[in-house]
N, C-alpha and C positions, 0 to 999 in steps of 0.2 A: 681282287679277292671279293667273292660274293658273300651274301648274308649267311649262307650255310657254313662257309669256311670260318667266318668270324665267330659264329655260334659254337662251332666245333672247337676252335682255339680257346674260347672263353671257358668252356666246360673242362678242357684239358688243364687250363690254368687253375681252376678251382679244385680239381682233383689232386693236382700237384701240391697245392697249398696246404692240404690236410697233413701230409707227412712232414712238411716243412714246419708247420706249427707245432707238431709233436716233437720235432727235433729241437725247436727253440725252447720248449718246456723242459726237455731233458738236459740241454746244455746248462741252463740256469739252475737245474735241480741237482746237478752233480755233487756239490758240497753237502747237500742235505739228505742224500740217499740213506746213509746209515747213521745220521746224527740228527736227533730230533730237536736240538736246541739252536739258538741263534749262533751264527758262525763268526761273523766279524765283530770286533769290539764296537765299531760304529753302530751296528744293529742294536747292541745292548744299550748304548747311550740314548739312541732315539726311543727305545722302549721305556727307559727310565724317565725321559723328559715327557713323553706322551702320558704316562701314568701320573706324573706330578702335575701336568697341565689339567688333566681331567679331575684330579683330586682338588686342585685349587679352584676349578671352574673359571679359569682365566688364562690368558696367554702370558700373564705375569705371575711367576711362581718362585718359590725358594729352591735353590739348587738342591736336587734330591741326594746328591752324593755327600757333600761336606756340610750342607745345611747352613751355609753362611751367606753367600751372595744371592741377590735376587736377579732372576733372569727375566728379561722383557723382550719385546719385539726388536728393540734397538741393539740388544746384546746377543740375542738368539736368532740369527738370521735364517734358520731353517725351521722356525716355529710353525710355518704353514704346513710343512710336511708332517710334523708331529701332531698337529691339530687334525689334519686330514685323516690319518690312520687312527687317532684316538676316537674321532667321531664315527669312523667306519666300524671300529671295534664295538662301540656302544650300540650302534644301530643293528649291525649284523649278528651280534652275539657270538661271533667266531672267536675262539681262544687266541691269545697273543702268540702262543707257540705255533699254532696252525697258520696264522697270518704271516709270521716271519719265515715259516718253512715253505709255504706253497705260493704265496703271492709274489715273490720275486719272479718265479716262472710265469705266473699269469700276466704280470706287467710286461715281461719280456715278450711273451706271445703277442700282446697287443702292440708292442713296438715293432715287431716283425710284420704284423698285419698292416700297420700304418706305412711301413716301407713298401710293402706290396702295393698298397693303394696309390702311393706316390709314383712308383716306377711303372705300374701297370699302364698308366696313360701314356707312358713313353715307350711301351712295348717290351719291357724286360722286368715284369713284376715278380715272378717266381725266382728269376735269376738273382735279382737284388736281395730278395728275402733269404735265400740260401746263404749268401755271404754275410748278411746281418746276423744270422744264427751263430756265426763263428766268432762274434765279439767275445774275447776272453774276460774272465773275472780273476783279478789277482789281489793279493793283500795290499799291495802298494797303491794301485789306482782304482780299487774297488771294481764295480762292474755289475752286470745284470743278475748275478747270483745272490746279491745282497739286497735287502730292502732299505736302500739308502737314497737320498735325494737325487744323486746323479743318475741312478738307474731309472728313476721315475722321469727325470728330465729328458732322458733319451727319447721317450715316447713322443714328446712335443716337437722335436726337431723335424722329423718327416712330415708331421701334421702341418707345421707352420710353413714348410717349403711347399707342400702340396697346395695349400690355400693361396700362397703368394704366386705360384706359377700358373694356376688354373682359373683363378677368379679375380675379377676387377670391379668390385662394387662395395658399397658401404658395409654390407654384412660380412664380406671377407676381411675387410680391415678391422671390423669389430672382433671377428674371431681371432685374428693375429694379436690384437690388443689384449683379449682375455687370456690367450695362451701365455703371453709375455707377463701379464700380471700374476698369473698362477705360478709361473716359473720363478719370478722374483720373490714370491712368498715362500716357496719351498727351497729354492737353491739359485741364488743370483748368478753364479758362474754358468749355469745352464742357459739362462737368458742371454748372457753375454756371448756364448758360443753360437746361439741361434742368430744373433745380430751379426756376428762375424761372417757367417755363412751366407746370409741374405744381402749383405752390403754390396757385393759385386753385381748381383742381379738388379738391385735398386739403381746402381750407377749405370748399368746398361740401358735401363729404361728412361733415363733422363732425357735422352733424345728419342723422340717418337712417341713416348707415353709418359709424359711428365706427371700427369695426374696419378698414375699408378705408383710411380716412385714416391710422390708426396704422400699418398695414402699409406703406403707401407712404412715410410719413415716416421710418420706420426704415430702409427700403430705400435711401432717398436720403441719410439723415444718417450712418448708420454708416460708409460708406466714407470720409467726411471725418474721422472720429474714430478709427477703429481700424486699418485695414490699412496705411495709409501715414503713418508718423510724421512725415515731412517735410511732408506736407500739413497735418497737425494743428499743427505748429510755425508754419506760415504763417498760420493762421486769425486769431490776435489781431493781428499786424501788418497784415494785409490789412483787418481790420475797422476798424482805426484810420484807414486811408486813406480810408474812406468819408466821413469828416467833414473832409477836407482838400480844397481845390479843386485841380484839376489842369489844366494847359494842354492844349488840343486839338491833336491831330496835324495838321500842315499838309496831309497827304495824305488825311484822312478828314473828310468833311462829310456829315452825315446826309441833308440835302436833295439833295446831288449824287448820293449813292448811290441814294436812292429814285428820282430821275429816271432814273438808269441802268437801274434795274429796269423802269421803264416806267409810264406813266400809266394805260394800260388795265388792267394787272394790279392796280394800286392801286384803280381804280374797281370792279373785280370784287371785290376784297377788302372794300371798304365795303359792297357789295351782299351779299357773303357773310356779313358780320356781321349784317346785317338778316335774312337768311334763317335763320341759325342761331338768332338770338334768337326769331324767330317760331316755329320748330320747338319750342323749349323743351327742357328736360331737362338734367341736370347735365353730361352729356358735351358737349353743344353749348355750354352756357354756359361750361364749362371751357375749351374751345378758344378761344372768343371772349375770355374774360378772360385766358387765357394770352398771347394776342397783345397785348392791352392792357398786361399787366404788362411784357412785353419792351419795348414802345413807351415806357412810362413810364420804365423804367430808362434807355433811350437818350436820351430827352428831358431827363431830369434831368442826365445827364452833359453832353449837348450844350449845354444852355442855362445850367445853373448850375455845371457842371464838378465835381459831386460824384459819386464812385463810383470804380470801378477801370478805369483806361484800357484795359487789354487786354481786359477783359470787354465794354466798350463797342465796341471795334474789331471783335472777333470776333463780338459779339452781333448786329451788323448782318446777318451771314450767316444766323443763326438766325431773326432777325425776318423776313427775306425768305422763308425756308422756311415759317414759319408763315403768313405772308401768302399764299403760294402755296396752302397747304391751304385756308385760308378763302376765297380767291378761287375755288377749285374749287366751293365751296358756292354762290357767286354765279353761276357759269356754269351750275350745275345748275338754279338758280332760273329763269334765262333759258330754258334748254332745256325746262322744264316749262310755259312760258307757253302760253296758248291764248286765242283770241278768244272773246268772248261768242257764244253760239249764234245770236242774232238777226243780229249783224253777219256771221257766217259764212254764213248763208242768203242774205243780200242780196248778198254778194260773188260767190256762185255759183262759187267755185274751191275745191272740197273738199280737193284735195291741199295747197294752200297754207294754207287756213284751219285744217286739222286738224294741220298740222305747222309752224305759224308759229314756235313756240319753237325747234324743232330747226333750222329754216332760219336763224333769227337767230343761234342758237348757232354754227353752222358758219361763218357770215359773220364773226362777231366773233372766232372762233378764227383764221381765215385772216388777218384784219386784224392781230390781235395778233402772230402769227408773222411777218407781212410787215414789221412795224415792228421787232419784237424781234430777229430773227435778224441782219439787217444791222447793227443797233446793236452787237451782240456781236461781229460780224466786224470792226467798225471800232475796237474798243478797242485801244489801243497797248500793246505789251509790249516790254521791253528784252531784249537778249541780251548776256550777259557775254562769250561767246567765239564764234568762228566755226570753220570747218573747219580752217583753218591753225593756230589756237591749239590745238584739240583734238589734232591730229596731233603737234604739238610736245610737248604735255603727255604724251601717250601714249608718245612716244619717251623722255622723261625717266623716266617710270614703269618702262618695260621695259628701258632700256639704261643708265641712269645708276645707278651703284652706291649702296649704303647709306651709304658714307663721305661722299657728298655729301648733306647733310641739310637745308640751308636755302637758300631762293631769294629773290631780289628781282625783282619785275616790277611792271607796272601794278597798283596796289592794288585797282582795280576788278575785275580779273580774278583776283586772288590767291585768292579763295574757291574758284573753280572749279579753280584749279591744285591746291590741297591735296586737294580732293575726288577729283580724277583721279589724282594722283601719290602721295598719302599723305605727301608731304614738307612740312616746315614752311616758313613764309614770314616775311619780315621784318615786314610789316604788310599789312593789308587794309582795304578800305572796305566797311562794311555799311550803317550809317545815315547816315554823313556823313564828310567828310574830317577829318584830324587832323594834328598836327605831324609825326608819323612818316610819314604818307602824303605830305605835302608834301616831306619829305626824300627819299622814294623817287622822286618825280617829278623833283626837282632832280638827283638822281644819274643818272637815265636820260637826262634832257635834256642833261646835260653829257658824254654819250658814255661813261658808265660808267668814267670815268678814275680815280676815287678808290679805289684799292686799299686804302688805310688804313681807309676806311669799311667795306669788305667784311670785312676781317680783324677789325676791332673788333667787328662785329656777328655774326661767325661765319657769314657768307654765302659759299657756295661755288658757287651756281648763279645765273646771270643770264639772264632771258628778256626780250629787248628787240627790238622790231620796227624800231627805228632802230639804225644802226650803232654798235657799241661800239669805241672807240679806246683800248684798254688792252692793252699787250703782256703783261700778267699773265693775261689771259683767253684761253682757247682755244675757238674756235668749233667745236663738235662736230656741229652741224647748223644749218640756217638758223635764226637768231634765238636759238639756245641756246648759252650760253657757260659754261665751267667754270673755276673759279679753281684 
């Protein structure tokens, strides 16, 4: 292949990358198309924590929901994520609603671009990028459609692998060290997943390039031991949980998630394993074994229930990302197919016979997208609030004074209420109902009549979309009552 052919191929790759980036933006934007507010309850939690952190001017702040516990770096392990977006909001001046609506797509575009950069050196950049676009977002395992730590953590998986596979100097180890530190500050399970994927490559280099293995090991291990003492304090308790069985989450089933990802991408992934193994080399073996290491971890937890639950749940995202990279190698193998010369001469169709692999590749990509895009469009998402709720909460934020500090409302909407207003709530539902949430529903259904209940619990704001029949409450706006 001469320089002209290489330049032509590079230009084709860049032109192909543009619609792939647009596809990545669209896939992550699907839940936000007709809904201007935050989609997942975890989004609302991170918004509330970011605001509370900025208001306190410290990473140690009072829980904005109940106003009782104090959160610090040792109890809020995703503080780095909330601090990052809080500072970004302050510097950029972009509204919170715009950040949580558009930046999941922007972060996902950057993730797909980093996958392209990783795989381009191996000869299947745009192919891997296409399959990465198809990572689904679901309520159970989250995903790139939400502005949550695992979605941001995905970006650093291909970047870490790219540096590990292609560079062998002090600066590359420093880069991996910085990536790992950042991941630990925003989402420790993401850092653990990166370690799991890179360990096979490190082991492969023990013989023949021990310095490289040592450099990567130190770059990955030191962040767990030195910069963050609260992470170090959790290592032993976490290690002990590896030998205890854990129940599976009702919302997370590995086979269901893989089915959501799609059968064709999985088939291409299997073909990609075959293609990488045939190619040989520590880098290709490292990618393949990294995928198998992630799969092994997930299977052990799914079948035998040993491991760390949160690493399993978030690890599904990282497994699909690595599957997308390896599937790109499978698509490249299909693209490079060619018919034997004798068969080509007999068919007497030179355009088809000379480009059979490329034609098949295009057809399979179209089929994959024709199946995958509608499947992602049909994923169900819940909404905590609507326009009427948001306008009422905004009124409370802007018009109701600081002497009114605590509210009672539908516990399912209470998380969004605090995120918007900054005021405390009586109770909220996150993972499931509780005795307090049942009391809240009973109070609202009874027409908010129990003034003694309000005074006993320090509640001065009631938000109810059913009429409140309590002379002690003053309706200051539709559905908004003050004691």
